[in-house]
N, C-alpha and C positions, 0 to 999 in steps of 0.2 A: 410291048415288045415280044416277038414270037420266040419261043424257046428253041435252042438249036436242036436239030434232028441228029440222031445217031442210030445206028444199026449194029455195030459191033462193039461188044463189051468184053474186056479183059478182066478176070477175077484171079487175084494173086493172094493166096492164103495158105498158111501151112496147116491148117485144120483141114483135113481131106474131106470130112463129112460135111462141114459147113460150106466149103468151097464148091463141092459138087452139087449141094442142094440148091445154092444160089444160081449156079450155072444152069441147072435143069429149070428153075423157075424162069430165068431169062429166056432160055430157048422156048419154053411153053408160051411166053408172051411174044414170040416172034423175032427175037434178037439172036444174031449170030454171037457165039460165046467161045472164047478160049480161056484155058485156065493154066496156072502155074503154082508151084508150091513154095517158091522162094523169090527172092528179088532178081537174081541172075536169070532164072527161068522165066520170070516175067517180062524182063527186057528182051530176052531172046523170042518169046513168044509175040511180043509186040512188033518185033522187026518183021516176022513172018505174016502177022494177022493184020497189022495196021488198024488197031482199035480206035474208035472214036471216044470211047469212055472207058475208064478203068475203076476198079473196086479193089482197094489194097489194105491189107492187114498192116497195122502199125508195127507190131512185134512179130517179126517172122525172120528166118535166117536171111541175113543180107540187109535188114532194116527197111521198113516201108517207106520211110521219108527219103532215104537214099534212092530207092526204086522210083518214087514219084519224081524226083528231080531228074533222073536219067530218062524217064518216059517223057516228061515236058520238054526236055532238050532235043529228044529225037522225034517227037510227035507234037509239034506245037499245035495248040488249040484242043488237045485232049482234055476231056472233062473227067477230073478224077476225085474220088471220095476216098478217105481214109477211114478204116474200121478199127476198132479196138475193144478189148474186154475191160481195159483198164484206163478209162478216159480221165482227162484232167484238162483244166483250162489251159495250161502252159503247153501241153502237147496239141491241143486244138489250135492255139494260136500259131505254133510252129508249123503245123500242117497247112494252114491257110496261107502262111508266108511263103511256104515252099511251093504253093501253087494249087493246092487242093480246093475245090469248090465248096466242099463241106466236110464234116468230120462227125461221124456217128458212132455211138457205142453199140457193141454186139449185145444181143442178137438182132441186128437189124435185118428186116425181111426184104425180099426182092421188091414188094410194092413201095416201101419206104424209100429204097435206094432208087428205084425208077422215078419216083416223084421228085427227088433232089436233083437227079441227073436232067430231068425235063424241066426243071426250074418252077415246078408247081407246088413245092411244098411251102405252107404258109403256117405260122404259129396261130393258134385260135386267138381270136380277138379278145376274149375274156381272160386270157391267161396272164397273171400278174406276175412280176418278178419276186422271186423268193430268194433271200440271201442265203448263201450256203452256210452249213453249220461249221462249227469250229473244228470238228473232226474232219470235214471234208477239206477245209482249208489247210489243215495239217498235212493231210495225205497228199494234196496237190503240191505243197511246198517240199516235201520229201521227194515226190517225183521229179520236180524241177532240179533239186540239188543233186539227186542221183544222176539224171540225164546230163547235168553240167560237169560231172566227173566221170563221164563216159562209162556209166553203169558200175563203176568201182565201189562196192559197199563199204570197204574200210575207209576210203577217202571221203565218201559222202558222210559216214558216220562221224568222222573227225570234224568236217565242216559244220555238221548239225550239233555237234557237242554231245553226242550220244555214244554209248558203247556199241560196237559192231553187232553184237548178238541182239541187243534191243532194236536196232534198225531192221535186222533180219526179221524179227518177230512182227514188226509193224508192216514189212513188206509182204509177209505171207497172208495178211488180212485182205479181203476184198474192199474196194473203195467204199466209203459211205455213200449212201444215195443222195442226201442233201447236205 
């Protein structure tokens, strides 16, 4: 099956340096590129630009998943990728259910993103499954409970049976790699 063709890419990320670096890389590879710093700006830019592909940050003003849903509603067939610095299995599943073709953790570079958008990304054949560590599973569970409580730390801490300050300390740490 031939991968879909696309020439216009929308990049929506609140990290200005990362956003502009990706956009510049896409332009250097021959793609027309538009950028926005938040979900509302991304939807407005998409209305003017009519992108065929989008790269969206998960955590930005206006929420990346909401932006994704709005883009898919207004631009059926758009190929979208969700990027985040705080990846978890729960948010990856949610992104794919919302219509993303993939979910990548930052710092994903332009080549990785273009490979996914083109349908050319394949896992190495010799790569074997590695079960996540207990720390990683705990971190993902905390992220899911926090999301389920609308980001309210006090309510999430209560649901987890933790003191609010303990949860805040756990949230300040970076996610475990494995």
